[in-house]
C-alpha positions in Angstrom: 103.0 77.8 131.9 103.7 76.1 135.2 107.1 77.7 135.4 105.5 81.1 134.8 103.0 80.5 137.6 105.8 79.7 140.0 107.6 82.9 138.8 104.5 85.0 139.6 104.0 83.5 143.0 107.7 83.8 143.9 107.7 87.4 142.8 104.5 88.0 144.9 106.2 86.5 147.9 109.3 88.5 147.4 107.4 91.7 147.0 105.7 90.9 150.4 109.1 90.2 152.0 110.5 93.5 150.8 107.4 95.3 152.0 107.8 93.7 155.4 111.4 94.5 155.5 110.7 98.2 154.7 108.6 98.4 157.9 111.8 98.4 159.8 113.1 101.3 157.7 109.9 103.1 158.3 110.3 102.8 162.1 113.9 103.9 161.9 113.3 106.8 159.6 110.3 108.8 160.8 110.9 111.6 158.3 110.4 109.1 155.5 107.4 107.3 157.2 104.8 108.6 154.7 106.8 107.7 151.7 107.8 104.3 153.0 104.2 103.5 153.9 103.3 104.3 150.2 106.0 102.0 148.9 105.0 99.2 151.3 101.4 99.5 150.2 102.4 99.5 146.6 104.5 96.3 147.1 101.5 94.6 148.7 99.3 95.7 145.8 101.8 94.4 143.3 101.8 91.1 145.2 98.0 91.0 145.0 98.0 91.6 141.3 100.6 88.9 140.6 98.6 86.4 142.6 95.4 87.4 140.7 97.2 86.9 137.4 98.6 83.6 138.6 95.1 82.4 139.6 93.5 83.7 136.4 96.2 81.9 134.4 95.4 78.6 136.0 91.7 79.1 135.3 90.8 77.3 132.0 88.3 80.0 131.2 91.0 82.7 131.3 93.9 80.8 129.9 93.2 81.5 126.2 93.5 85.2 126.8 97.0 85.1 128.3 98.7 85.5 124.9 97.7 89.2 125.2 99.9 89.8 128.2 102.7 87.2 127.7 105.1 89.8 126.2 104.3 92.2 129.0 105.1 89.6 131.6 108.4 88.8 130.0 109.4 92.4 130.4 107.8 93.2 133.8 108.8 90.0 135.7 112.6 90.4 135.2 112.4 94.1 135.9 110.5 93.5 139.1 113.0 90.7 140.0 115.9 93.1 139.7 114.1 95.8 141.7 113.3 93.4 144.5 116.9 92.1 144.5 118.1 95.7 144.9 115.9 95.9 148.0 117.2 92.6 149.4 120.8 93.9 148.9 119.8 97.1 150.7 118.7 95.1 153.6 122.1 93.4 153.7 123.9 96.8 153.6 121.8 98.1 156.4 123.8 95.9 158.8 127.0 97.7 157.8 125.8 101.3 157.4 123.3 103.7 159.0 119.8 103.1 157.9 119.3 106.6 156.5 122.4 106.3 154.3 121.2 102.9 152.9 117.8 104.3 152.2 119.2 107.4 150.5 121.4 105.2 148.3 118.5 103.1 147.2 116.4 106.1 146.2 119.2 107.5 143.9 
């Protein structure tokens, strides 16, 4: 369980880091500002939910119920990890290519 807690917090932190990084894209791509703002807010919402799950999992009153979502977490966490890694790689490519091109690549 402790490893899973670290996973949830790490994913929450990474989601926040990606959201923060996307603010630079939003500033550079005014035509995408509304869409990027939505993505940024969704990433912060995901972070919030992950932190709430982590806190609830550590609560002895909630812990017995976690068997209901364990399988879901085993699917969602690796998927989210891959998505966030794609975004981190996108940030790296942004140094080599125009921001609009990098954003367009990520969307497809």
